[in-house]
N, C-alpha and C positions, 0 to 999 in steps of 0.2 A: 504493500500500500504505500503510495506517494504521501509524504507528510503534507498537510494543509497549512494554511496561514495559522499563526500563533503556536505551532508545535515546535518543540526543541529538537534540533537535529544535530547529531554529532558527525562531523566528517572526519575522514582519515587524512593524516598528513605525515609524511616521513619526517623523521627527526633531523635536525641540523647538526652537522658535524664540521669542526674546523679541521681541514686537512693540512693547513699551513702551519708548520712547526714554528714556535717562537714568533708568532704573528705580532706580538706587541714588543719585540725586542730585536731590531735590526742589527744589534752588535753581535749576535750570535754567529760565530764564524763557521760552525758546522752546519747550521740551517740555512744561512744566507751567503750566496756568492756575490761579492762586490767587485764590480768592474769600474775601475777609475773612481772609486767611491771611498769616502771617509765617513765615518759616523762620529759626529761631535760627541765628546764625553759629557757635554753640558746637556741636562735635561730640560725641556721646555713644557709649557702648559699644553696639555692634551685636550681633545674635545670634551672629555668628562671632567675637566678642570683640575685633574691631578697633574703633577709635574713629572710626566713619564714619556713625553714625546721626544724622538730623536731628530736631529737635523741631519739630513743626508746631503753631502757636498761633494764636489769633485775634488780629488786629491792629486790630480796631474795638471801642471801648467800646460796650457795649450790643448788639453783633452777636449774633444768635441762630443764625447757621450759618456755618461755615467749612469748606472743603474744597479738595482738589487734584483737577485734572482734566487728562487728556491726551486730545486730540481728533485727528481725521483718521486713525484707524487703519482699515485695510483689513480688512474681515470678508467672508467668503464663506458664503452660505446653504448649510446641510447640513454644514459642518465643525464639529467639536467643538473648543472652546477651554477652556482653564484659566487663569484669572486668579488671581494670589496676591499677598499683601502681607504683610510682617512688621509686626506691631502690638505696642505695649507700652502697658499701662495708665499713663496719666499722671493728670491731673485728672479724666478721664472714664473711664467704665467700658465703653463700647461702641464698636465701629467698624462702619461700614457700607461694604461693597465692592459696587460696581455697575459692570457693563459694559453697553454698549448697541451694537446693530448698525444704529443710525440710525432704527429704528422700534421695536423691542422692547428692553426693559431686563431684565437678569438680575441678581439681587442677593440678598445675605443679610446679616443683622446678626449680629455676633460679640460675645459677652459676654466682655470681658477680665477679668473677676473669676473666672469658672468655666470658660471654654472652650467653653461651649454655643453652638449656633447656633440662631437664631430668625428669623422673618419672611423666609423665602425666597420668591423669585419667579422662575419660569421657568427654574430650574436643574436640571440632571440630578443633581448632587451637590455637597456641600460637605465641607470638610476643615478641621480645626483641629488643628495639631500643637503642643503645649506645648514650649517650649524653655527654656534657662537664663535666669535672671534676669527672669522674668515676661514674656518675649517669646512671641508666638504667631504661627505661620505659618498665615494664614487664606486659604482658596481657594474659589473657585466654579468649577464646570465647567458648560458649557452648549453646546447645539447651536444655532448661528446659524440664525434663521429667515429672514433677509434678507441680501442682498449689498449692501455699502455701503463707500464710502470715508470715511464720516463716523462710523465707530464711535467709541466713547470708553471710558475707565476712569475712574471717580471714587472717591476714598476720602474718606469723612466721618467726623467725630468725633461721638459722641452721648452724651447724659447717660444715657438708658436705652433699652431695646429698642423701646419704643413710640413714639418720636419719629417723626412723619411728615415733618418737616423736621428733619434731624439738627442738633443745636444744642449750645450750651455755656452754662453759667451764667456771668455775668460780674459 
């Protein structure tokens, strides 16, 4: 029997699991690969008003790209995943969030000046939630096309939305 108006209905929802290790600690050397990246030892105010946020900076003079990457994530074909990151505009105005299933990459560019999303690839949806103190929670949702134990998540900093290789002016 189909529930009618005024009846309580309980729906099934799969539980959420965070597959990204040390997702609140970019300093962990085993979890995060840093390319041309330095993590400042000073902690800054995070979106929840705690002093736990890391500043991610280029550590190479003249470097044109820097990013954080976590590899060896298990991805299953046909499952839907959401990857999110909290970003705050520093010297750069854009962030690029990318997840991969070992073969296919899913990504979006987030404008940290306006909250707009540009340059999406293979995603079902994106979301940008403006928070206090110029923080944004940026997310991509995708359905994995491949099963792999070599999935990854990468967060890049960008000067503008058209960067094909996310970079920083030095």
